[in-house]
Structure formats: structure tokens, C-alpha cells
N, C-alpha and C positions, 0 to 999 in steps of 0.2 A: 452463925444463923442468920436467915435472910430476912430483914426485914420488911414490913408492910409497905406496899404503895399507897399513900395518899390517894384519898376520893378526890378525884378534879373538879373543881367546881362548873357548872353547867354550861355549858356554853350557846350562844345565841342562832346558832345554826339552826337551818330548817329541820323540823321533822313533820312526821309521815303526820297526816290531817284525818280528823276523826277516831270515835270511840277504838280501841284494840283490846278484843280480851284475848285472842288465840292468833299465835304465829306459827308457823311453820319456817321450820330453818331444813333447808338441804344440804347435809353434809355433814357429819359429825368428827371432823378434824378439830384442831385446837380453836380455831376462830370462831367455828361454828359452837361447838361445847361452850367459848366464852360468852359468846353472844344470847345463846339460849338462857345460860346460868344468870346472867345479867338481867335478862326479861323475866326469868324465873323469880329473880330475887324481888323483883318489881310488881309482883301478883300476877304477872300475866301468864296464861296456858299456853305451853310450847310441847309441840312436837317437833322431833328431829327425823328425817329420813337419809337414813344410811346406804348406800351400795352393799357398801362390806360387810362382813362378818365382825367387823369388831369397829370400835373407835379409835382415832387419831388421826386419818389421813394419812398425811406425810413424813407423820411423825409415828411409826411404827415399829413393831417388832413382829418379825415373821417365823413361822417354822417350816424351814426348806430341807427335805430328805430327813426328817427328824431331827433337823438342827436349828437353832434360835440363832437370826441375826437382824443387828438394828439396818432395816431396810430402807430407811428415811433418814431425815435429819438425825445428826449424833451430838450436835454441840448444844447444850442447854443451859442457855444465861439468863439472869433476871428470875430466879423462880415466882419472885414475890407476884409478878405479873400471873402467876398459875394458880396461886393461892388467893387472888384479888377475886376473880368471878366466884371461886369456891367461899369466901365468905361473904357474898353478894346475899349466898342463901342461907346463911348463918353459920357456918362453919368457922371454928375458929382458926386463927392464921397459924398455930404451933400445931393442930390438929392436923392440917391442910398438908403441913411438912412433914407431919409423922406418915401419915399414908404415901405420900410420893417418896420417902425412905432415900433421900439423896446421899450423897458422898461427895465432897468436895474434890475436884482434881487438882493437884499439883504435883507436878507441872501441869498447866493447861494444857501446855503445847511443847512437842518436840520438834526444833526445826533443824534439818541436816541441808547442809548446802554444799555445792559442786564442788569447794578447795577443801572439803574437809572438815570445818569447821561444823560444829555441832550446839544449838544454844536452847537450852530447854527455860520455855517462859516460866517462871515462877508465878505463885497465885498471888502473894503477898508484895506490896511495892517494894519494899526496902530487902526483901530476896531478891527481886527480879534486877533491882539496880545494882545490887551488888553482883549478880552473873552478867549483867552487861557490861559493868568495870572489870571483870576477868577476863571476857573475850574480846570484847571493842575498845577498853581504853576508859580512862576516868572521864575524858572530856566526852563521849557518847554518854556515859552513865550520866551526867551532870546534865545534859540535852536532852536525854530522856526523862528526866526526872521535871525538867521543865514543861517537856511535851505533856507529861501527863496532867500537870497541873492545868494546862490550855485545854486538855482533853476535860477534866472535871468542870470547869469555866462552861464550856460549849456544850456538856451534856445536860449542865443546868438551865443554859437557857433553850435549848432545843426542846427536851421532852417536854414540860408541862405547858407550852404554849404553842408548840409546832407540831409534835409529834402524837399527844394524848390529847388531842382536840380537833373535833369536827370544826372544818373550814370550807365556806361556800364558793371562795373565790379567794384571788391574789387580793380582792381589793380588802377582805377581811385582816389582812396582815397591817393594815395602818388603819383600820377602823375605831382602834380605841388606844390610848395611851399607853397602856401594857404590850399589845403588840409592836404599836412602834418603837418602843422602847427595846423589844427583843429583837426587830428587825434592826435596831441602831448598834444593838450590842453584837451580831453577828458580822456586821458590817465591818465594826471595829476589831473583832477578835480576826478578820481573814478568813471567814467559815465561806465567802463566795469565791473564792480563788480556786486553784486545781489543786487535789490531795496533795500532789507530790511536791509543791510547792510550798504548799504549806508545811508538812512533815521536816520539809528540809532547813525549816528555819530554825529547827530544835536537833535533828538527829542526820547526819550527813554519810555516815557507814551505810551503801545499799543494802549489805544483806539486814543491817537493824531495821533499816526503810521497809523490807518485804516484810518484815514481823507485824508488821502495823498498818499495813495496806493491801495486803492480799484480800483481805475479806471484800476487798472492791469488786475482785472476780466474781461472787456471788450477787452483786449489783448491778453487775453486766457492765459494766464501765471501767476503762483502762485507771489507774491511778493518777495518771501523767493527765487525765481527761475528767476524773470524778471530782463536782464539787466537793470542797473540805469539809462540808457538813456532814458528810459520811464519814469524816474520820470518828463520828458517836459510834460505829458500827463496832471498831476497834475498842472503844471504849466498855462497851456493853459485852465484848468479849474476852478482851486481856485484861482489863482495868478491874470490870468489876466479878470475875472469876466464873468458869463453867463448872456444872455440878452435874455430876451422874446418877438416874433413879436404880437402884437394885432392882435387877430383874428386866432390865432393858428399856430403852427410850419409851415402848409401846404402853408402859405404866401409866405416862401422862394423861394419856388419852384416857384411860381405861379408870384412872383415878377422878378424873373432871367427869366424866360419862356418869359415875358411880353415885357421885354429889350430885348431878342434875335429878337421877333417879330417886335420890333420897327425899329429894327436896318436890316431887310430885311431877317431872317433865317426863315425857316419853320419847324412848328412841328406838323407832322402827329399823333393824339390822336386815339387811337382804331385800330391801325395798327400795329401788332406784327411782330418782323422778324421771316422769317422762314427758311433762309439762307442765306450764303455767296457765290457768284458767283466768282471762281477763274479762270484766265487763264494765264498760264507764269508765275508761282509764287505770280501773285498781285491778289487784290480783284477789280473786273470790275463790278460788283453792288450787293445791298442789295437785297434780295426779300422778301416779305412780302405778307400777305394775301391779298392785293389790286394790286400788280403788282410786278413790278421790277424797282429798281429805279439807274440807272448807277450813276456811280463815279470814283472819282480819288485816295481815298483814304476809311479808315472804322474807327471808333474810336467806340470800342466795351465796353461796361460798365455792362457787363452781367458778374455773376459768372461762376466760370470756367468749370462746365458741360454744362451749355447754350451755352457758348462760343466755346468748342469742339463740340457740335451740330451743329451750324449755321457754322462753318466751314469745318464740315464734317471730321474732326479730331478724328479718332478713333486708331492712335497711343498710344504708352506708355506715360504714365505721370510720374511725382515723385511725390511720396508720400505726402501730405498735412495733415500738424496736424492743427486742425479748433479749435477756440475759443468753450466755453462753448454757451449755447442757451439760450433761456428762455421760461416762459409760463407768458402770459400778460392776466391781466382780465381786460377789459373796463366795466365799471359798474358805475352806478347812485345812489344816494344817497341824502335821503332828506336834502337841503341846510342849514337847521338849525341842524342839528344834526350834520352835516360834520362842522361846524361852530366851535364844542366843542373839536374837534379833536388835539392832539398835532402838533406839525412841521408845514411845511408851504408848498411852491409851489413844491418844491422837496424835500422831506423826506427820508432819509435812515435808516432803522429801523434794528439794530443789532442783529444777537441772540449772546449769550455768545461765541458760538463756534467760530472760525475765521480761523486760519490754516487749521484745520481738514474739516472746510467747501470748501475752494479750492483744498484739496486733495478730496473730493468727485465730485467735477464739473468739475476736470481735468484731473482726473485720464483717464487713457486708457480704465479701463472699471469704467465709471461713475457711479455716484448714485445720487437720489433727495438728498437736503441736511436735514440731520437730526436735523438741529437745524437752521431754514433759517434768512437768512439777505436778507430785502425785498424793493425794493425801490416803494415808492408813489409821483404818480405825478398828482399834483391836479392845473391844469392851472387856474382853476378858483378864485385862492388865488389873480392872478397877474390882471385876465381878465374875471370878473364876467360876463360882459354882454354879451361874447360869450361863455360862459361855465358853465351857470344855468340855466336850461331850465324846464319852469315851476314849479318851488323851488324845482327841484334835479338838483345835483352838477356831472359832468363829472369827475370819476376819473381814474386812470390807474395804477394798482397795478400791477409791473414786479417782479418774482420771478426766479433768474437765474436756469439753471439746465442744464444736461450733453446734449452734441450734440449727433446725431442720430450716429455716428460714435463711439462713448463708450459706449451709452444706447440704445439700438433701442428699445423704449419703443412703446405700443400700444396708442399711444396720443388721438388717437380718442376716445378712451374709456376709461382713465384715467385724461385726463384733468378737465373734470368740479368736479369729486371728490376730485384732486388736490387742486384746486381754493378754493373748500371749505371747505378744509384743512386749508389753510393757509391764509385764511380768516378768521379763527377760531383764530388762531394764535394771528392776530390783533387785534383782538377783547380783547384777552386777554391781550395785551400789551397796552390799553386806547384808541381804538379806535371802540369806543361804537357804537353798529349800524351797522357797517359794514357785518356782517352776514346775516341783513336783505336787503343787497344792492340788486337793480337789474341788472344781469350778461347779459351784451347785446350781448358779444361776447368775446370767448378767443382765441389768437392765440398762439400757439405752435412749436414746432420745425416739425410737420407733416405740419402744416401750412405754416411754412417757405420753406420746402421742395418743397411742391406743388408750389409756386412762384418760384422753379429755384435757392434755395440757397443752397449752398452745404452744408453736413451734417447738414442741417434743422438749421442753424444758422444764424440769420440776422448780426452777428460780424465776418463772414469770418475766413478767414486764422488766425490763433494764431500770436502774435509776438516774436516766438523765435528766438534767434540768429541767427539759420540758415535759417530764414523768414523774415530776415530784411535786409533793405536798396537792395545794389543788389544782396543779396539771396534771397529775395523774388520774387515773380513771374511778370518776365519782365513786360514794357510797350508796348515792340515790341515782336509781335507776330511771333514765328519762322515758316519758310513754308510760310508765306505771308510778302512780304516786306512793303506793305504799310497799315498792319492791325496794329491797335495800341488799348491799353487796358486801362480801366481809372477805378475807383470804387476801393472798398475795397479790392478789390483778388489783385490788383497789389499795386504798391509803390503808396506814401507813406506806407498808411496803413487805418485803420478804425476809421470811426468818421467822425465826420461834417468837421472840419479842415483839415485830409488828406484829403476826397475824393473830397474836393475841390480843393486842392495843385495838385492832382493828373490828372485835368480834363485840369489844364493850364500845368503839364507835357506832359498830352497827344498833346496837341495842340502845344506845343514845337517841338515835334518829328515832326511834319509836316510842320510848318512854317518856312522859312529860317531863 
């Protein structure tokens, strides 16, 4: 059972000036819904405008050719961050969990390595350590237990003081005794060294290291270059466990949207924002294809190119380094055939290469993986009633690839051949019959770019040291004192836990 997240103490960060009675939120993704719920809980009138027909943004379940697929994020951690904005409008934590109808995943992941080793990442620490000892030996199991203790301490220092709080500049990190103490703790723990070096103090088997550093791929930085502070992602992911909502990931947005409308908030679907009207350095209305909505403040959850277009901002902007992208094939396979495959709900099938794979994906001149590591999402393992249709199982297969900034490839032409190629690799690795799968849709960098995502990646700005914390795109927009940002492009970052936090941080910029 998930426990509630403590309400953070108020920060001294800057807020939107003037009385705010009505806020327009652009985007009904998780960050926008979280912001709207917190604002509504503070008694502010809220209208959400969303271009799609359903809520959820990049966390969604779609029906393609009559078949359901999780077409966005598929790993849900820290569900208390979903219930927190719902409790802000008076919904009991346990009632919020009931609505989400979550199932704990155990194992959280199945890891498959090129040497034939398979590692089931168990949900409970003792079970996980026992599995590590069985596969990698007693020394690695002991090292992992010490690593887990280090992760807990790192999380305790980072979350409340650095992730879950607004900051205006790096100077905020030394502005109080509490923050100076946090910085000192991080330095003492070695959290500013490189991630691989930090992990190597505890774990030496390269295969096990992959299990706790692969998340750096979605942060956009190789583990050998990523700051060790991002080990906290592994703690959220592996240490705190993964859950799954029955009916698909789209349930999360649907439940949050229902909570908002119950509380008196409004959501306008099929109504994309076209611009934000400014007057006197403030946003006074959001224009949509259906008309104009007057407001006292705006929360934008869009990626930076769309945000700039909505605000009519054609000025210079700093260069942003983006995370790699992905090619995702949504396919169906005979359920009896898929039942014989290795792995489980989430399977990561690693190639023999690792360091070179990150180099290929994250280099300024990127290239496709020469020895692919691939993520397979099979929700039918947990929820067969919803993801087996007429005897066929829904499967989504993700292969990371360079973003459009580093490799502007002709994806409309090469996506289908590339998918056929990596499905062939999976067939050779033991997923018999996958080359006969029916491909219902392929999402690729061109798809993401058409949806307004920077550099054609759903993983937004990379978490380099220069794009972390106050150095990341701030959530107060310069030039419009009552425009606030939320979502992957701003603080604290990418993924389901961070974007939910970003929604609360955006609301905190507005509420007194």
C-alpha cells in the first residue's frame, strides 16, 4: 500500500504577483492535471485546454485498429505523487488508490544479457538481494545491500530539499542552514561524482551495474558522464517499486481528470491553444480554436518550441541539449506464442555492447544502435483481460535512437525497415514468432516532432549538470510575470514522478 507524500513546507521562491482568481492550464497531461488539482484545492478557478480527446498527455492508453496499447510511459512509480494532488481537492488517499486500481509488479523488470544470464529484479529488497546472490554471487549481493542503503540516504537528502521545492537560483542552495546542510550531505556522499564511479564503490559486476544505471538513458546522459545524484532515479524505479493500473496507463490521467471535474475544474478537450494574449507584461487570456478564455495566470505544459510559439516569443534562446529519442512499434502477437517468450511485463533485452551504445545514442552526431538494447512492454502479463484481444496480445517494443538534433534521419522512410530489423534481432534472442507480429503503428522521432516535442524526443531536455535544478529551464517564464511552466522541459525533469512534482511546483508559484 502506497503511503501519502508529506505536504512540503512553503518555499521562499518568487510567486506570480497580484490576485489570481482564474488560471488556464494548457495541456491535460499529468503535470497539467497535477497543477490544476493543486490550484483548485487552493480555491482558484481552473480551466484546462487540451488538444486531444482524452487526458494523460505522454501517459496514455490508445486503441489502434480496435486493439489497446500503452503508447506512452509504461513505468509507474511513487503513486503517492498521483494521490497527493487528488487529496488537495478533498479525496481521501485510500479512495484515490482505489480509483487507480494499481497492481504491484514483481518482478519489477526482467533483465536479459547477451551472455544468457537472466535477472529478475524483485520488488522486495530481501528477495532482490537473494536473487542477486544466486546470479552474481555473495560479494555483489552484499555490495548491493550497501548500495541500497546509500540510495535511501541520497533520496532522503534530495527529495524534500532539492526536487520537491521551487528554487530561483543556485544561490538558494546556500541561502539557509537547511540547504547548506543538504549540499554538504550530497558532497559527503559523493553525489556530485560520476554515476558509474559512484555505483562502482558498491557493485562491480558490469551486468548488475546496468540494472541500476540504465535509467540514465532516459535522462539523456551516459552513466559514465551523468552526475551521481541521478542514482535517485534508480531508487524511485527499482527501490520503491513499480505499479500498474488495471485497464492501462491511461487510467492515471482519467482518474486525475475525474477528480478535477468533481472539484469544479473544467477541461476542454479537442481545443488546442493557439496563442497567449499578453498585455503589460502579463498574460490576460488564452486563445484557442474555439475562442478566448480570460485569466489571471497561465500554466503551460508544452515543450519549449510550442511554448515560445504560444507566447509569440521569437527572441534568442539558449541551446538545449536533448535526450535520445525512441522508435516504438505497437504490435500484436498470438497470445499462445507470446506466452512462451522469456521475460515479463517489462523486459530489457541488453545487447553485448553498453558503453558504445550510449555513445552512439548521445553523441552530438548520433547513430542507430549497432548492438541494440531493447525494452519490451507486455501489459497483458499483468492485465490479460484488457490486453488480449481475440487471442492476440498487445506488445510495445521500444528501441532507443538519436534525437533529430544529433541525427536528422528520414524516419518516415526508414522506420518500418528499422523495426523489421530489430524484431529480427529479438527473434534470434528467443522471442519466437515476433517477426510475424502484426505492426499496428510505429512511433518515431518524426512522430514526436509532429506532436510538438523538442528535437523529436518524448524525453525532453537531457539532465546534464548544466540542465539540472536551477540551471534547467525555470518554471517562471521571463517576459510574462504570470506565466508558469510545468512538465518535462522544466524543473525537476522527465518521467512520471518528476512531471507530477512539476505540476505542484507550478501551482506553488501561483498560490500564496
